N, C-alpha and C positions, 0 to 999 in steps of 0.2 A: 504494500500500500504506500502511496506517496504521502509525504509529510504535509502538515498544515502550514500554510504560509505564515510568515512572521506578523505579529501584532494584530490579530483579529479583534481583540477587545477594543483597542484604540480605534480601529476602523468603524466598528459598530457604534461606539460612543460619539464620534464626530459626525458620522452620517445621520445618526438619530437626532442629534442636536440640529443639524442642517434641515432635516425634514420638519422638525417642530417649528423652525423659523421660516418655513416656506421657501427655503433655498434649493430644495430638491424634492422630487416626488417619492412617495412610498416605494414605488417600483425600483427607484435608484438604490435605495437601501437594501432591498432584497437582492438586487443584481450584485451589489458589492459583497454581500454575505455569500452568495453563490460562487463568487470568484475564490472564496476561501475554502468552501466545502459544499459538497452536493446536498448534504442533509444536516440539519441542526436540531439538537435535542436540548431542552431545558430541564434541569434536574435540581434537587435540593429542596428549598422551601416551597417551591411549586414546580410542577412538571408541565411540559407542553412542547409545541413545535416552534417554528421560526416566528409565527405571528404572535404567539405568547411571549416570545423573547422581546419582540418590539414593544409590546405593551409594558413590559417591565421597565424599559428605559424611557418611557414616555410620560409626560405630565408630572414630573417630579420637581421638587424644590431646587435641587442642585445635583450636578454630576461632576466627577473628577476622576481622572485616570492616574494611577501610580504604577511605576515599573520597578519594584524592589529587586535587589540583588544581594548576594551574601555580603554582609558588612554594611549595607546601605538599605535600610528599611523604608526610606523616603517618608518618614513620619507615620508609618503604619504601626499600630500597637500590636503586642503579642496576641496571638489568636486569630489574626487576619488570615484568611485562606491563602495558601501557598500558590504562587503562580508567577510567571514572567511579567504579567501585567494584571492589574486589578481595577475594575471599574467600581468606584464607590458611588452609591445612589442614596441621596437624602430623599426618602419616599414620602415625606410630608407634603402638604399642599404647597403650591407656588406661593412665594413670599415668606415662607418660614425661614428663620435664622437661628444660629447658635448650634451647639453640639447636639448630636442625636445618635441613636444606635442605627447606623447606616447599613444598608444592604451592600454586599460585595459580590461581584460577578466575575468569574474567571472562565477560561476556555481551554479545552484540551481536545486533541483528536487528530484526524487525518484529513486529507483532501476529499475523502469519501464521506466521513461522518465527524461532525464536531459536537462535543458535549459541553454545554454551558452549565456551570454550577453556581447556584444562587444560595447565599447564606447571609447571616447577619453578624456584623462585627461586634464583639462583646464589649468593647470600650467606646463610649460616645465620642464622635468626631464632628468637627465643624467642616463639613465637606466644602462649603463655599470658600473657606480660607485656603484649603488645600488646592483648590483650582486656580489660585492666583498667587502662590507664594514663591514662585521661581522666576528670576529675572531673565527673560528671554534674550534681551540685548546682550547682557554679559555672557550668557551661555553661547550665543552665536560667535562672539569673539574667541572664547575658549575653544570652540570647535574648529575655527579657522586655524588656530595654532596647532590643534591636535591632528589635523589632516596631514600637515607636514611631518609631524612626529610619527604618525602611523605609516607614512610612506617610507620612512627610514627603516621601519620594521620589515617591510617587504624586501628592501635591499639586503637585510640580514638573513634572509631565508637561505638555508643550506640544504635541507633534506628534500625540498620540492623544486629545486632549480633545474631539474632535467627538462622541464617544459621551456619553450621558447618565450622571449619577452611578449610576442604577440599572443601566445596562448595564455600567458599570465594576465595580460590586459583584458582578454575575452572573459576569462574566469572572474576577474574583478568586476567587470561590467555586469555579468549575469548575477553575481552574488549581490551587488549593489541594488539591482532592480528587484530582486527577491525580497530585500529588506526595506524597500520603500513602502510608504502607506499612501494609497490613492485617496486624495482629499476631495471633498465637495467644493463647489464654487466659493471663493472667498477673496478678500482684498488684503492679504497679509503676505507680501513677498518674502519677508523675513522667515515666516513659518516654512515656506517652501525651501528656502536655503538651509534651514536647520534640519528639516527632514532629510534632505538630500545628503548633507554632510554627515549626519549620523549614520545613514545607511552605508555611505562609502567607507567610513571608519570601521563599522561593524564587518563589512566585507573584507577589508584588509586584515582585521583581527582573525577572521575565519581562515584566510589564506595563510597567515602567519602560524596558525595552529597546525597546518598540514605539514610544515617542515620543522627542522630543528633550528631554534633561534640561538645564535652564539655557538661557541665551541667548548666552553667550560661550564661547570655547574654554577659558578658565580654569575657568569653572563646570562645563563638561562634564568636564574632567579630574578635578576634585574629586569629581563625582558618580560617575565611573567607578571611582575609588579606593574610594569608599564601597561601591559595588556589589560589587567584588572582595572587600573585607573581610567584608561580610555573607555572601557566598557561601561563603567559607572557614569562617566561623562555623557556618553551617547544616550544612555537611559534617562538621565536627568534632563538633558536637552530635549529629547523627544517628548517626554512627559510635559514639559513646559509648552512646547509647540502645540500639542494636541489640546491641552487645557486652555491655551489662549484662544483657539478657535471655538471650543465649547462655550467659553465665557462670552465671546463675541456674539455667537448665534443666539444665546439665551438672554441677551439684553432686551 
């Protein structure tokens, strides 16, 4: 079975927000979900199909995406469902403010079948604050610097250098495209730049993982540390970009 494309939770969140704002049609959201997986199942606090999934993310007070990683919980409390990305849903009526026991939505599966798990976070959260707590402008600058650093990692590949430079470029382009998030219509060029840079850095990190970085144990440890730091940066920047759009659509 083929694997699930990267970042389905973020795609659902941003397209659902665009739909609620009248920036896209319901069929556009369904088409986007179908690009990720042929079938979608909702499980956990409630069960259902893709239409029930859309209902869960509609008509709520606030939405916010988080992309935790080992050592970087992105403000999520203990007990939050484990996943590469989590959609937090303040399921109170529109206009509600302050901390609440939010819903958490995660996704796992394949290109054939995606399972969405809905649960409730045990610790009250102010979802509206989480949606706007990351400075996108600063993160874009950090990403710009990180692209050059990540490119140096590619130059340090030793185990996977049997391929030609052209093959390496093709592999990088394919991996970058697979890690991009298709976004609804919007007016935020900075968001597009951040999403593209984050996908490119993630692709380079994946390629770096194919070969041996450095020639000594100490060099490998340094490279691994750099990879983890770059991965955390791309997750933080991507989180900020997606939440910027969600907040804008929901104004």
